[in-house]
C-alpha positions in Angstrom: -6.1 -1.2 -3.7 -5.7 2.5 -3.2 -7.7 3.5 -0.1 -5.5 5.4 2.3 -2.5 5.6 -0.1 -3.8 8.2 -2.6 -2.7 11.7 -2.2 -3.7 14.4 -4.6 -1.0 17.1 -4.8 -2.4 20.4 -6.0 0.1 22.9 -7.3 -0.7 26.6 -7.8 1.2 29.4 -9.5 3.9 30.4 -7.1 7.7 30.4 -7.7 8.0 27.8 -4.9 6.2 25.3 -7.0 9.6 23.7 -7.6 9.8 22.7 -3.9 6.8 20.5 -4.3 8.9 18.2 -6.5 10.8 17.2 -3.3 7.5 17.0 -1.4 6.2 14.5 -4.0 9.3 12.4 -3.7 9.1 12.3 0.1 5.5 11.4 -0.1 6.4 8.4 -2.3 9.1 7.4 0.1 6.3 7.0 2.7 4.4 4.7 0.4 1.8 7.2 -0.9 0.6 7.2 -4.5 0.6 10.7 -6.0 -1.6 12.4 -8.6 -0.5 15.9 -9.4 -3.2 18.5 -10.4 -1.5 21.7 -11.3 -3.2 25.0 -12.2 -2.5 26.5 -15.6 -0.5 29.3 -14.0 1.7 26.9 -12.1 3.0 25.4 -15.3 5.0 28.6 -15.8 7.3 27.3 -13.0 7.1 23.5 -13.3 5.8 21.7 -16.4 3.6 18.6 -16.8 6.5 16.5 -18.1 8.3 17.0 -14.7 5.2 16.1 -12.7 4.6 13.0 -14.9 8.2 11.9 -14.7 8.2 12.2 -10.9 4.7 10.7 -10.2 4.7 8.1 -12.9 1.2 9.2 -13.7 -0.6 11.3 -16.3 -1.2 14.8 -15.1 -4.8 15.9 -15.5 -5.1 19.5 -16.5 -8.6 20.3 -17.9 -12.0 20.0 -16.4 -13.4 19.3 -19.8 -11.1 16.4 -20.7 -12.5 12.9 -20.3 -15.8 14.4 -19.2 -17.5 10.9 -19.2 -15.2 10.0 -16.3 -16.3 13.1 -14.3 -12.6 13.7 -13.4 -13.2 16.2 -10.5 -15.5 13.8 -8.7 -13.4 10.7 -9.3 -10.2 12.4 -8.2 -11.9 13.8 -5.1 -13.4 10.4 -4.1 -10.1 8.5 -4.6 -7.9 10.8 -2.5 -7.2 10.1 1.1 -6.1 13.7 1.4 -5.4 16.7 -0.8 -2.3 18.7 -0.3 -2.2 22.1 -2.1 1.4 23.3 -2.1 2.1 26.0 -2.8 -1.3 27.6 -2.2 -1.2 31.2 -3.6 -3.3 34.1 -2.2 -5.4 34.0 -5.3 -6.3 30.3 -4.9 -6.9 30.7 -1.2 -9.4 33.5 -1.9 -11.0 31.3 -4.5 -11.5 28.4 -2.0 -12.8 30.8 0.6 -15.4 32.1 -1.8 -16.3 28.6 -3.0 -15.4 29.3 -6.6 -14.6 26.5 -8.9 -13.4 27.6 -12.3 -10.6 25.0 -13.0 -10.0 21.3 -12.3 -8.1 21.8 -9.0 -10.7 24.1 -7.5 -13.5 21.8 -8.6 -11.8 18.8 -7.0 -11.3 20.8 -3.7 -15.0 21.8 -3.7 -16.1 18.2 -4.3 -13.7 16.6 -1.8 -14.8 15.0 1.5 -11.3 14.1 2.5 -8.9 16.3 4.5 -7.4 19.3 2.6 -4.1 20.6 3.7 -3.1 24.1 2.4 0.5 25.3 2.3 0.3 29.0 1.8 3.3 30.6 0.1 3.5 34.3 -0.8 5.2 37.6 -0.1 4.8 38.9 3.5 2.6 41.8 2.5 0.1 39.4 0.8 0.2 36.9 3.8 -0.5 39.8 6.2 -3.2 41.4 4.1 -6.5 41.6 5.9 -8.2 39.8 3.0 -5.8 36.8 3.2 -6.1 36.7 7.0 -9.9 36.6 6.7 -9.8 33.9 4.0 -7.4 31.7 6.0 -9.7 32.1 9.1 -12.7 31.1 7.0 -11.0 28.0 5.6 -9.8 26.9 9.0 -13.3 27.3 10.4 -14.5 24.9 7.6 -12.0 22.2 8.5 -9.1 23.0 6.1 -5.7 22.3 7.7 -3.3 25.2 7.1 0.5 24.8 7.4 1.7 28.3 8.3 4.5 29.7 6.1 7.9 30.1 7.6 10.1 33.2 7.7 13.2 33.6 5.6 14.4 34.5 2.1 11.7 35.1 -0.4 12.1 36.0 -4.1 14.6 38.6 -5.0 16.2 40.2 -1.9 13.0 40.1 0.2 13.0 38.5 3.6 10.0 37.8 5.8 7.1 35.4 6.6 5.6 33.7 3.6 8.3 31.1 2.8 7.5 27.5 1.7 7.9 25.4 4.9 10.3 22.5 5.3 9.0 19.3 3.7 9.2 17.5 7.0 6.7 19.9 8.5 4.2 19.2 5.7 4.7 15.5 6.1 4.2 15.7 9.9 1.0 17.6 9.4 -0.2 15.0 6.9 0.5 12.2 9.3 -1.3 13.9 12.1 -4.2 14.7 9.9 -4.6 11.1 8.5 -3.6 9.5 11.8 -1.5 7.2 9.7 1.0 4.7 10.9 4.3 4.8 9.0 6.3 2.4 11.2 7.7 0.3 8.4 9.4 3.1 6.4 12.8 1.9 5.4 11.8 -1.8 6.0 11.5 -4.5 3.3 8.6 -6.9 3.4 8.5 -10.1 1.3 5.1 -11.8 0.9 3.8 -14.9 -0.8 0.2 -15.1 -2.0 -2.2 -17.3 -3.9 -2.0 -21.1 -4.6 0.6 -22.9 -6.6 -0.4 -25.2 -9.5 1.5 -28.4 -10.4 1.0 -29.5 -14.0 -0.3 -33.0 -14.7 -0.4 -32.3 -18.4 -0.9 -29.1 -20.5 -4.6 -29.1 -19.4 -4.8 -30.5 -15.9 -3.0 -29.5 -12.7 -2.9 -30.1 -8.9 -4.0 -26.9 -7.2 -5.9 -25.5 -4.2 -8.6 -23.0 -3.4 -6.4 -20.1 -2.3 -7.5 -16.8 -3.8 -4.5 -14.7 -2.8 -6.6 -12.2 -1.0 -4.8 -12.5 2.3 -1.4 -12.1 0.9 -2.5 -9.1 -1.2 -4.1 -7.6 1.9 -0.7 -7.9 3.8 1.1 -6.4 0.8 -1.3 -3.4 0.7 -1.2 -2.9 4.5 2.6 -3.0 4.5 2.9 -0.5 1.6 0.4 1.8 3.4 2.7 1.7 6.4 5.7 2.8 4.3 7.4 -0.5 3.6 9.2 -1.5 0.4 7.1 -4.5 -0.6 7.8 -7.5 -2.8 4.9 -9.8 -3.5 5.3 -13.3 -5.0 1.9 -14.2 -6.4 0.8 -17.6 -7.6 -2.2 -17.9 -9.9 -4.2 -15.0 -8.5 -7.1 -13.2 -10.2 -6.3 -9.9 -8.5 -4.9 -6.7 -10.0 -1.3 -5.7 -9.2 -1.0 -3.2 -6.4 0.5 0.0 -7.6 3.9 0.6 -5.9 4.3 -3.1 -4.9 6.8 -5.1 -6.9 4.8 -8.2 -7.9 6.4 -11.4 -9.3 3.9 -13.8 -10.8 4.7 -17.5 -10.6 2.8 -20.8 -11.2 4.5 -23.7 -9.4 6.0 -24.2 -6.0 9.5 -24.5 -7.4 9.1 -21.1 -9.2 7.8 -19.6 -6.0 10.8 -21.0 -4.0 13.3 -19.4 -6.4 11.6 -16.0 -6.3 11.4 -16.0 -2.6 15.0 -17.1 -2.2 16.2 -14.3 -4.5 14.7 -11.7 -2.2 14.8 -13.2 1.3 18.3 -12.0 2.3 17.3 -8.4 1.9 13.9 -8.7 3.7 13.1 -7.6 7.2 9.8 -9.4 7.3 8.6 -12.5 5.5 4.9 -13.4 5.4 4.1 -16.8 4.0 0.4 -16.4 3.1 0.5 -18.6 0.0 -0.9 -22.1 -0.1 2.0 -24.0 -1.6 1.5 -27.5 -3.0 3.2 -30.2 -0.9 3.7 -32.4 -3.9 3.9 -32.4 -7.7 3.5 -35.0 -10.4 6.8 -36.8 -10.9 6.6 -36.8 -14.7 4.1 -34.3 -16.1 3.1 -35.1 -19.6 3.9 -32.8 -22.5 0.7 -33.9 -24.2 -2.9 -34.2 -22.8 -3.4 -37.6 -21.2 -6.4 -39.4 -22.5 -8.9 -40.1 -19.7 -8.7 -43.8 -20.1 -5.0 -43.6 -19.3 -5.4 -41.3 -16.4 -5.6 -44.0 -13.7 -2.9 -42.8 -11.2 -0.4 -40.0 -10.7 3.0 -40.6 -9.2 3.9 -37.7 -6.9 7.1 -36.3 -5.5 7.4 -34.1 -2.5 8.1 -30.4 -3.1 10.8 -28.7 -1.1 9.6 -27.0 2.1 10.1 -23.4 1.0 9.5 -21.9 4.5 11.9 -24.2 6.2 14.5 -23.7 3.5 14.3 -19.9 4.0 14.3 -19.9 7.8 17.4 -22.0 7.9 19.1 -19.0 6.4 17.4 -16.5 8.7 19.5 -13.8 10.2 17.4 -10.7 11.3 14.2 -11.5 9.6 10.8 -11.9 11.3 8.9 -14.7 9.6 5.1 -15.2 9.8 3.4 -18.4 8.7 -0.2 -19.7 8.3 -1.7 -23.0 9.3 -5.1 -23.9 7.9 -6.9 -27.0 9.2 -10.3 -28.6 8.5 -12.8 -30.0 11.1 -10.0 -30.1 13.6 -10.4 -30.3 17.3 -9.3 -26.7 18.2 -6.7 -27.9 20.7 -5.3 -30.5 18.3 -5.2 -28.0 15.5 -3.4 -25.4 17.7 -0.9 -28.1 18.8 -0.2 -28.8 15.1 0.2 -25.1 14.4 2.6 -24.7 17.3 4.7 -27.7 16.1 4.8 -26.2 12.6 5.9 -22.8 14.1 8.7 -24.4 16.1 9.9 -26.8 13.4 10.1 -24.1 10.8 11.6 -21.5 13.1 8.7 -19.1 12.6 8.2 -16.0 14.9 4.4 -16.1 14.5 1.8 -18.3 12.9 -1.9 -17.7 12.2 -4.1 -20.8 12.7 -7.6 -21.0 11.3 -10.3 -23.5 10.3 -11.1 -23.6 6.6 -13.7 -26.4 6.7 -16.4 -26.4 4.0 -14.4 -23.8 2.0 -14.5 -21.2 4.8 -12.0 -18.3 4.6 -10.8 -19.1 1.0 -12.0 -16.4 -1.4 -13.6 -14.5 1.4 -12.8 -10.9 2.5 -13.0 -11.9 6.1 -11.2 -14.3 8.4 -11.0 -15.5 12.0 -8.5 -17.6 13.9 -5.8 -17.5 16.5 -2.3 -15.9 16.3 0.5 -17.9 18.1 4.0 -16.8 19.0 7.1 -18.9 19.6 6.3 -19.1 23.3 2.8 -20.6 22.5 1.0 -17.4 23.6 -2.4 -17.2 21.9 -4.1 -14.0 20.6 -7.6 -14.7 19.3 -8.6 -13.0 16.2 -12.4 -12.7 16.0 -14.1 -12.4 12.6 -12.9 -9.3 10.8 -11.5 -8.3 7.4 -8.3 -9.8 6.0 -6.9 -6.2 6.0 -7.5 -6.0 9.7 -5.6 -9.3 10.3 -2.8 -8.0 8.0 -2.3 -5.0 10.2 -2.4 -7.1 13.3 0.3 -9.4 12.1 2.4 -6.5 11.0 2.0 -4.9 14.4 3.5 -8.1 15.9 6.3 -8.1 13.4 7.1 -4.4 13.9 7.1 -4.7 17.7 9.6 -7.6 17.4 11.8 -5.6 15.0 11.8 -2.9 17.6 
């Protein structure tokens, strides 16, 4: 899951390249994932080891490396936006002319996403008629240009052409992407998947949960700038980059993991399907089928109720799945669950005949503590995730 979180940071050969190190860090603080594509000349100022250490990713340099992966196309397709900071007069001229003689210029020419330029140069170069014309051409083609600021340049020079404040670049990016970063500084804890309770080394009691809803909430929260911890039980989904993922198998393991992180959380979303009971005495050896006549069960702890009993400031969202239930009866059960477990919101849906489980879409009804109903018509689990986070963010204020 990278859509909307991937930013390609292009760095060209200006002395202010070092300021893009701070820009990278601030982008990460907002939940973005960064790939740095520097030009060869920019490495005179900041080297690849610095960019790799800060981004946590390999830095692609050459158009002709890993040609089978078509790097300029794959990088362009993956990016939600490209930020080129600093953008030198030379590179701006290259973009204006449509030239593509290195990896960064090829990516820019192949990109369909927004491209934000941060021109940085001496005043005389910024005010040169050629640069003025090139900037006008690029703006007419849809490039977003963050005008340089006035101030101290290299040496004793003072004038327009200075690298702008990082906050100004971030504000421009937010306006360009129309992104919502309302959970920056917040911690979101999420459970996902379905727990498994061992009968013997081969068999277990489990359920049909795929974990897709919990993973969608984790991705949506990360995209909105939150610090996300995901406790995942038996999912066949890749970890989300930038999300701290704890893999567990049983309900008891999930309970421990959630308790360890609940006190620091601002929002808890209990999207996992947790087994209500487990075998009282799981066998250490496979049970022969002729001896498998009955299984004695013991009830698992109610993890949600255990956590909410310690609730201070946290907003807690639960899920209630029913099958072939009269809608009103199902909603009444969901409301009772919400009240008994001290939830702030609960999502009720009908999973008859395997509906919803494993699907990318969902439909149901969101209830709050007052019993108010918000219908959620069939849409993606990502859309539901953002709707639930909207409710939580509003209640957090």
